[in-house]
Every structure is written in structure tokens, then in C-alpha cells.
N, C-alpha and C positions, 0 to 999 in steps of 0.2 A: 504494500500500500504506499502511496506517496506520503511523504512526511508533510504535516499540515504546516502552513506558511502564513506569513504575516499578509493580510489581504491588501495592504496599500500598495505593495509593489505592482500588482496588476490593476486594482481599481483606480489607481492614479493615472491610468493612461486614458485622459480625458480629451475633449475637443481641443484643437491647437489654439483656439482663441480664449480659452478658459482654463482656469486652474483651480481644482476643488479637491483636496486630499482627504481620504476616508479617515475616519477617527480610528486610532489604535484600539484594539480590543483590551478588555479589562486585564487579561491574563499577560499583557506585555506592558507593565507600567514604565519600564524604561523609555519607550516611545511616546508614552503620554506625558512624560515629564515636562515640567515647564522650562521655556527658554525665555528669560525676561527680555534680553536684548542681545543680539549678536550681529555682527557685519564683517564684511570683507571688501575691500575695493581694489579690483584689478589684481587679485591675489592668485598665483598659481594653484591650480585645483588640488595639488597634493598637500600645499601648506593650508589651503582653507579646510580640508579635511582634518589636519592635525589641529587647527584652531577651534574647529567645532569640537573635536574630541576632547580638547582640553577643557573647553567652556562646560561641557555636558558631563565631564568625568566619566565617560563610557568608553567601552572598547569598539573602535571602528576601524574596520580593515577594508581594503580595496582590492578586487581581482583585476589587476592591471591588464592582464592579457585580454580579458573580456571586455574591459572598458575601452582599451585601445582599439579593439575591433570595431567599436562604434565612433572612432575618429575623435576620441577624447583622450588626451595625454596628461601626464603629470604638470606639464608647463601651461595647460589651457587655462587662460585667465578668466576669473569669475568675479562678479560683483553681487552681493547679496546683502540685504538688510532685513532683519525680522525683529519683531517686537511682540511680546506677549503671545508666543507661539509654543508649540509642542516640539519635542525633538523630532518626530515624524514630519511635521511642517516644515521644520528648518531643513531637514535632509532633502525634502522634496524640491524646496527653493534652490538649494545648492545644485541638485542634479540637474534642474531645468536650466540653471545659469550656465552649467558646463556644456549641456548637449542641445540647448535650444528647446524649442516646444515640440520636438519629435518624440519626446518621452521614450527614449531608447535606454535608459538606466533606471534602475530600481535598487531596492535595498530589502534585507531580510534580517530578522533578529532570531539568532538560534543560539541556545546554550550561553547566553550572556554576552555574545559578540554580534554587533551589527556589520553585515557584509554588504559593501556596495559593488554591483556588478552589472552587467547588461541584463535587460529583460529576457532575452533569448537565454542566457545562462540561468537565470533564476527560475524561469518557467520549467526547466527540465524536470523539477520535482513538484511543481505546483499543481495543486488540486484544481479541477475544473470549476470555474467561477460562473454562477448563474448570470443569464444576461440581464441587463438592466432593462426594464420595460420601456422606458423613454428612448433609449438607444435603439432597441428593436423596432419601436415605432417609427423612428426617424428613417430607418432603412427601408421602410415600406412606403415612404412617402414619394411621390413622383417628382422627377426633376424635369424642368422644360427642355434642357438640351445638354448633352454631354459630348464634347468634341475634342479629339486629341490626333495630332498629325505627327507621327515619328517623335513622340514625347517620350523622354526618360520616364520609366515606370515610377521612380520615387517621385518625380514631380507630378504625374498623373494622379498618383494616390493621395498626394497633398491637395490637389485641386479638388478631387472628388471629396475629400473630407471636409473641405470648406464649404462645397456646394450643398452637402448633406447636413452639415453642421453636427459632425460626429468625429470621434478620434479613430483614425485608421493606423493601427500599430503593426508594421511588417515585422516579420521574424526573418531578417535577411540571410542569417546563417543557414536555416532550414530551407529558404527559398533558393539559395545559391545550389545548394545540394540537389534541388529538383530542376536546376538548369535555368534559372532566372535571377536577374540581379538588378541593382538600382538603375543602371544605365540601359537596360533593355528597352528598345524603342517600342512604343505601341501608338497604333493607329485606330481610331474607334469614333464613329459618329452615330449617336442615338438620340432620339426626341421622345419626350413623354414617357419615360420609364421610371421605375422605382430605383432608388439608391442601390438596393440590394441586386436588382438585375444589372445595373450599370457596372457594379464592381464585379459581378460574376463574368460578364462578357469581356471586361477589362483585363481580368486575369486569363481568360482563353486566349485573348489576343496577345498576351505576353509570353504565354508558354507554348500556344499553338495546339493545345489539346485540353479537354475538359477534365477537371478534378485533380490534375497533377499539383496544382496549387489552389488552395481554396480559403475560405474565411469562416469565421464564427464570432458571434457577439458574446464576449467574455466580460461580465462586469460592466464598466462604462466604456469599453473599448471594443472596436471591431478589429480582431486579430487576423492577419494574413499570414499564412504559413503554407507549408507543404501539407498535402493531405495525410501523410504518415505523422506529422507532428501533432495535427489537429485532432487525431483518433483520440477517445477518451482512454486514459490509462488505468490499468487494473492491478 
């Protein structure tokens, strides 16, 4: 059975235009602890992690191999200012400052240690998160027009996320294994279709066949990955 994990890592994959982290469960008081004030200004990411660790007096480690796979390095500059926040909220702000609003980084608390890593890495043992009803409803709303002309898949997914007003979170590691990457060019023109249909046909256009790469609403995010990765784990 997969090890139960902190739901914020997945639930915090929200729309690109908005940030709203989930509350830590009562069983993880370290993440719910108060952070009265903390800030860093154009600080290297590794130093910012150390600063937050010292401020909160918690064990925080980084899986640098996985994080660097998402184009975030030790030297990535971050600027963050939080006040009257929780440790979980401060971490979310730090990761968003490092990776932008693509929400490719997350964290998990396990045995007294907070590990920062890529969402793809953290999801390897994550339980399936039930779909948020609002996100599922948004995917069933019709879009007037969707048009891409040799557009890199990473940009097409961002555009579709903005049109549908949902968070689309690609697992690029699994998708690369299925033969599709960020730079894969996609061309597609559709009118008066649901966001769900648009995304499905966009992925078919990228891969060239159906179901090799798929998607599922997990919590507040629409996760795009290989069909193998999206299968329920037992």
C-alpha cells in the first residue's frame, strides 16, 4: 500500500492565476506551526531553504537531483515575504517563487523531516486524491475556440489551463518516457468543445495515438501523465 502523504503537495497544484494552499492535517503540527514573519530578497534558493529552516527550527532537506530536473538550481534567486503564515504556506510561497506558477515542486513531511522535491518524484508514492468538484465542472464547460499551430506542448497546456481556468500539471518525467516532451509541437483547431475534450485531443495530437498520455482530475489539479503513471496504485 502507498504510504499516506501530506495532501498539500498535490492539492496545491491550483490554477496558474491563483494560489490557495490546503490546510495541514492535525496529525502534522510541524506544518501548521506559525511563521510570524519571514522574508528573503533575491536570495539563492539553497540559502533561502536554510533561512526558513533556521527560522522554523525544523529539518528541511532538498532532493536536488529531482528539483534540478525541473530547472530549479541552488542558485535560483527567490524573493518571498510572508507574515502570520503557517510553515506549509511559507514553503508553498518559497517553491512558487523558485519554480514560478508552474507548480512543479512540492514537499512532504515524513518521520520529522520535510523533503522538498519535484511533484513527479513526490507522486511516486502518493495516494490517489479525489477530484475537486469545481475543477471537474470546469473541465466540462465549453470553450469557444482552441487553436494551436505548431505550438510547443508546454505552451499549449499553459494556454489551455488559462482558457479553462484550471491548473494543468504535467508529469514531464513520465510523459518523456511515453515519447512526448515540453517541446513537442502540436497543431489543433477546435470550436465549441469542452475543456476535457480539448485536452484529450491536444494529447492525441502530441503523441499521435490515443491513451499513451492521458489526464485525470486529482484534487484541485488536472494531472497530465503517461497512462501507466495514472493507473491506480494497489
